[in-house]
N, C-alpha and C positions, 0 to 999 in steps of 0.2 A: 518892576519896570521892565517893559519890553526892550529887547536888544536885537539889532539887525544881524550881528556877527558874533562869533564864538571863538574863544581860545581854549584848547584842550591842553592842560598841563599834565605831564608826567610828574611824579613827586620825588622818588629817590634819585639823587644826582642832578635833578632839574630845579626843584624848589628847596629840597633839604639836602645837606651834605651827609647822607646816611648810607651810601652804597656799602662801604666796608662794614658798618655797624649792622646793616640788615643781613649781609652775607654771613658774618660771624654768628649772629644770633640764630640764623636759619640753620647752620650746621650743628649748633648746640641743641636746637629744638628737635632736629632729626634724632640725636641721640636720646632726647627725653621720651621719644615715642618707640625706642627700642631699635633704631637703626644704627649700626656701627659707624665709626668715624668716615665722613664723606669729604673727599678732597678734590673731586673732579670739577671741572669748570662748568659754571652754570649756563654758559653760552652754548653748550653742546646739546641742549634739550630742544625739542620741536617748538615748544611755546615757552617764552621767557615770562612765565608767571608762577607765583607761589603754588597755586592749586595744582597746576600741571606737574611741576617739578616734585612736589610731595607725593602726588598720586603715582607718578611714574616710579619713583625710588622705592615707595612703600610696596607696590605691587610686585616689583621685581625682586624685592627682599623677602617678602612673606608669601608671595604667590597666592594672594587673596585680594579681594576687592577693597579699595580704599574708599569708604563711604563718607558721607557728610560728617558723621561723628568723629572720624579721624581728623578731617580737616578742621573742625572746630577745636579738638583737643590740641592740635598742632599750633593753631592760632593763638590759644591761650599761652602756650609755652613761648611763642615767638614774642608776644606782647610783653610778657614778664621779663624777657631778656632785654628787649629794646628800651623799655621804660626806665631801666637802670642807667641809661647813658644820657649825657648832655647832647642835645640835638641843635644844630646850628643850621641857619638858612644859607642857601646860595646867596651871596651878596646882592641885595636889592630885591629879593623875591617877594617879601611881604608888601613892600611899597608898591611894586609893579601890579600886583594883584589888586590892591586897593585902588590904585589909580585907574586900572582898566574898569573897574566896577563903577567908580564915581565920575570919571571924566571922559569916557568914551562910549561908543555904541557897541562895544564888545562885552558879551557876557563871559564868564569863565566857568570851567568845570574841571574836575580832576579825575583822570582815568589812569589806574596803576595796576601793575602786575602783582603788587603786594596784596596780602590779605587785609581785610577792612580795619580791624581794630589797630594794628600797627600803623596803618595809613592815616587814619584820623589823629592818632596820637602825634605823628609827626607834624601834621598841619597845625595842630593846637599848640604844640611846643614853640613854633615859630611865630605864633600869634595871628595866623590866618583865620578869618571868620568865614563860615561856610554853612550851607543847608545841606541836609543829608541827600537832597536830590542832585546836588552838585558832585557828589563822590560815588565813583563806581570802581570796586576792587575785584579781585579774582575768585572770591569765595565760591561762586557757582558758574564761573565762566573761565575757561582755560586759555582761549585764544585772544590775543591783544586786540585783534579787529573787532571781536565781539564786545570787548570791553569798551573800546572807544565808541563804537556805534550806540551802545546802550547809554553811555555818558551823554552823547549828543541827543539822543531821544528824551532823556530825563531833563536835559537842559531846555528843551523846547517846552516841556511842561512847567518847569520852574520860571522861565522867562515869558511864558504865555505867548508862544509864537509858533507857527506852523513850519517856518522856514528860516534858516540862516543864510544870508547872502555869501558870507565868507566864513570858512572854518580854518583855523591854523593850529597845528599841533606844535608844542614846544616840548623838546626832549633831549636827552643826553646820550642815548644808546642807539645802536644799529637797529634794534628791534623797534624802536620809536619811529625811526626813518622809514623802515620797511612797512610798518603798519600805515603810516601816512600815505605812502606811495600806493599801497594796495587799496586804500579807501579814496584815493585821488583827492587828498586835501593837502594844503600847503604845510611846509615843515620848517621850523627854525631850531637850530641846534644850540644847545647851552653847555658850557663847560669844556675843559681841555682834555679830559681823560681819553675820549674816543674820537677826537677831532680828525685825525688822519684817516681812520676807517670811514667816518661819515663823509668826509670830502671825496674819498675814493668811490663812494657809493652813490655820489651825486648830490650831496648836500650843497645848497646855494647860499643860504644865510646862516651865520654863526656868530655868537657872542660868548665871551669867556664867562660872563655873569650878567645879571640884570642891571648892574650899575652901569654897564657899557651899552645897554639897549634904551632906545628912545621910542616913545609912543608914536612919534612921527614916522618911524620906519615901517609901521604896519600898512 
């Protein structure tokens, strides 16, 4: 079904309560590929994506190129760590995605800094149905803007449209807000963890979870 508009969802912290799960699994997976214990803040990297962070740490540790094979190996370790955990939705996430698809002229897609296998695992665990065209992860893209742009382009193919009248990004982190700003698309904040930072950086709309969000607000 053709859609006039598009919602771009981040996943971790936006649809799934998995920020801590993902970060802890990430640190363990670094050790699995031979990198000593890593305790630095993930927010210090140029791009807040799994592929960029792994590549940066790997190359600074081993002084050699981090190729696609290393990323794939890391992805397998990351998936095996995350699959052991119970994954909960951010309240109302599944329902709002279903309502957007069924009752509005908004299509949906998922643009994440995570690697692909852990990303789709999280969506599946909270019961969100999706087509592969709707999901773009960081396996081959390091910049958040590239990921969101690719998600928008793939969504045009999925929804059989050449243009979306409105595009709105839903996210929980500063990197989500900055990406939306850089791409000149609207932004809605979700969650409480980064609310002060997001407000200080210009966030206009915010909801603690999707149970507090009404479709009429779009």
